[in-house]
C-alpha positions, 0 to 999 in steps of 0.5 A: 483447435484452440479451446478457450475456458470461460469463468464459469467453466463453461468451453468453447472451441473453434476450428482455427485461431480466433480473436478476442473479439469473435469469441466475445460476439460467440457468447453474445452480441451485447458482450461484444459490443461492451468489450474492450480486451481479454485476459488470457490465463489469468495473467496477459490482458491481450487487445481484441483483435489479437489472434489466439492461438492455443488453449487457454482461460479467458475472461472478456475485459468490460469498462467497469471502474472496479476492474483493475483489469480494465483501468489498466486498459484504459489507462494505458490507451490514455497515456498514447493518447496523451503521447500524441496530444503533446507531440501535435501541440510540442513538435519535436518531441521525443518520447522515453516510456508512457505507462499506467500505474496506481491511480493513473498513468505517465509518460516521460518526454522530452519536449523543445519547451518545458511543460508547465500547469498552465499547459494543461488546458490545451493539452486536455482539448487536444486529447478530447479532439483525438478522443471524439475521432474515435480513431482505432488502435491498430497493431502493426508487428515488424521484424527485429529488423523493419523495427529497428529501422522505425526508431531511427535518429530516436534515441528513447525508442531505439534503446526500447526497441533493442530492451525489447529485442534483448528480453527475447521478441523476435518483432517489435510492434507500433500502435497507429492511432488511426490508419497505418501509414497515415496517422499517429503511430508509437513504439508500444507491446500494447494492449489497447482498447478498441478505440480512442473513443472509449478515453472520454473520461481522461484527465491530465494531472500534474508534472513532474522531473524524471530520469531516463531510466531513473538515472540520475546522470542520464537525460533529464525528461519531463514526467507528464501524469494522467489518469483515465476512468470508464465513466466521468462519474468514476472521474468525478469520484477520483478527484473528490478523493484527490481533493479529500486526501489533501484535506486529510494529508497527515502532514498537514494535520500532524502539524495542526495537531503538534504530533510529530515534525521531521527536519530538513537536515534529518531526513527520513527521521521523524522527531515525536512531539508529546501527543504523536508520542502518546498515540505511538506509546499506545499503539504499541501497548496495543500491540504487545498486549495482543501479542502476549494473549496470542503467545508472541515472546517479545525480544530486543535485538542489538541496532548495530551486528557484524557484517559476518552476520549479515553477509552469512544472510545475503544481506551485504550482498543483495542489499548492501546499497539500502544498510547504513554501515559504519566501522569500529576496530577494523570490522564492518558493521551495519544498522539493522534494516530488518529483524530477522537474521537477529531472531534467528541468533535467538533461535538458535540459543540452546538445542531446540526440539520439536516439542518446543515448536511452534515458537512465537518471537517478537520485537518492536524493531528499530530499523534504518534504510537508506531510502532515496531521499526523493522517495521519504513521504512524511511518515509514511516512508522513512529512514528510521522505524520500528516494526511490529515484527515477528517471525514464528519458527515452525515445522513444514506441518505446523504452517497451515495453522500457525498462519490461520491464527495469525489471519484471525488475530490479524483481523481482530486488531485491524477491526480495533482500528476501523477496518473490518473485514470488508476494508481488508483485500488478500493476496495471495503472492505466488512462485516467481520465477526465478525461485529456488526449490521444487516444485512440490515444496512450492505447491505444498506452500501455497496451498498451506497459505491459502487453506490458512485464509480459508480456515480464517473465514477470509476470502484471497484473490491471487497476485501470480508471480508475485511472491519473494524467490524463496517463498510465496506471501500473504499480503493484506491492504487496508482501505481507508475511508476514501477507498484508498489501499494500504498494504500493510500486513504480511505473513511471509514463507520461508525456509531459505534464511534459517536454512542450512545455506545461510543461518542454520536454523535446526531442531531435533525433530520426534525421529532424532534427526535435525531439521532446519525449521521454516521461519514465517515472517510477519507483521500486521501494522508494519512500521508504526511510523506508516501505520499512524501515517495511514490513521491520521488521514483515515480518521482524518486526526479524529481519533477513537478516544482510547487512542487519541492524543488529549482524550478529555479537555476540562474547561473551567469557566473562570479562575474560581472553578480552577481547582476543582478542574485540576482535581478532576484532572488529577482522577482522570489522569491516575486512572490512565486517562489523557485529559488536560486543564485549559488554563487560559483566560478567554471566553468559553465560546473560545476555549471550545473552538480551540479544543474542536481545532485540536480534535480533543473527543471530550470537553467538559465544561465546569461552571459555578453550578457544577463545581457546587453539585460535582457534575460536568457539563459534557461536550463532542469533538462533533460539538454535541452537548451531551448534558450535564454528568455527575463526574462518577457518571463522567469517569466510569464513561471516559474508561467504559468508552477506553476499555471498548475501543469504540469507533467513532460514528462517522467511521461506521459503516463508511467507504 
């Protein structure tokens, strides 16, 4: 007799196994009409037709664009319809794998002829034909023997079936869109929406190459990407975001603004130009100041360290393929992919007492990781990068207070870049399987992180099973100006690396005994390269004044005004302002247009009258004329805005 607990705490009891649809009907017929699936115990999404034979918590899933569970169901089902459409249009197609992913779904398949963009219209038309038929998704389960027989002669489906059975499944499920034995079917674990009619807001997006199981030595496949939303409004908003993302692309803007470049022969390594490096250094100096104010001690550790260290830390055994290595005098070394082992070596210099804890060590650590070339993406995904990395060495009793302090620091930092708390999503990643440590330790660790977030006045959601094998973590995702999420900040509880079985970082406890400390790995910006890429796209290159690569450009109307223009520039530069003079010949209108294209924040025009009166005619990046100001007032205004870290008006309240 299953007892079903609803999100509001209400409990429904049933005398026998019950389907999700029956639970929805028991709550109300209106909800039953809107339902597309259920979620059990906040972990397992199921079809409405599947039986529930145990006590559980249950959420009814309805078709909403802002519900990740609903989008998962819709997109998984749309992938099924995409595959059916391609099989109908390209007989002989073999299906490999078709999961939902962020922003949509894809299907890997092998077709008799290549799929190209010109095929998309026909595929979409066929998909809409299947959707209009509103055929039910029917789950059919077979014994292992019967299921394998149904995959006979299909290399990919047979492989998928054998993998499912190897994981412990004793049956294989197939989904039919329509009538079993008559309509199209696909080997699939599910779940799916009730019928194809729910998938009206679907679209084929792109096509790319892929390999079976991601193995370049295996079969080459075609990967067709698509997306699906609950309604046309959600789909249109998504397509608009894509166009906006193209317009804001950091690689395009980086070239236009002369910020950086990446050499073809040196992939994943960024060459920073003077304008880009100005922003980079500003970021670093800003974080350095924040860390000093929060009692962090800045350090610097070597970029190349011995294999012995990496073996003790476990990286050599478990992360070797991502590390760049070298050899000297018959000894192996590695360029560090992360800073934590080096920070533990610093901690171990000299005997530490409980009175020394917490100890906060920060480093702008230059790291290298051997990322696959296909994964590299501008400055968002690189091989060489710098992290605003820090490690907090503390006792278990200090974890909650340290995490709460970190959360407060993090929100202050993000706010200065235009990410208020309404633009920060926080997830608590909990214990995975497998893991080390006893359940009581995990209970304490997860509780400490959760309570710390609350103490900082923030809210979080649970990300079940997504923690590291040695401890839980908090992940902070920023939502940018066009609604995209970027996971940046993190704080990770780690009793493992400083433990006696690894690098053995100990302190003398109050009772005189030696104890291993807990280490908190933390970052706010993460990779400075990636964070700067996010900011370029978030601001569309129009940085707030304090962060802009060129804050003021002085525009003399003629050569006669060149001396006072240069004098004003020198004055601003001496005060730390990034100012230049446009010394090119040309009309004022052309100079203003050029400055706007370069996304300079302020243009100070000096003509004959301004030179004589000691004033400037001021304009801003948006093209607004701000009047004629005495130079002293203009300089004071610029310095005040930089100090206040004022955000562009367009970024306040935008979504």
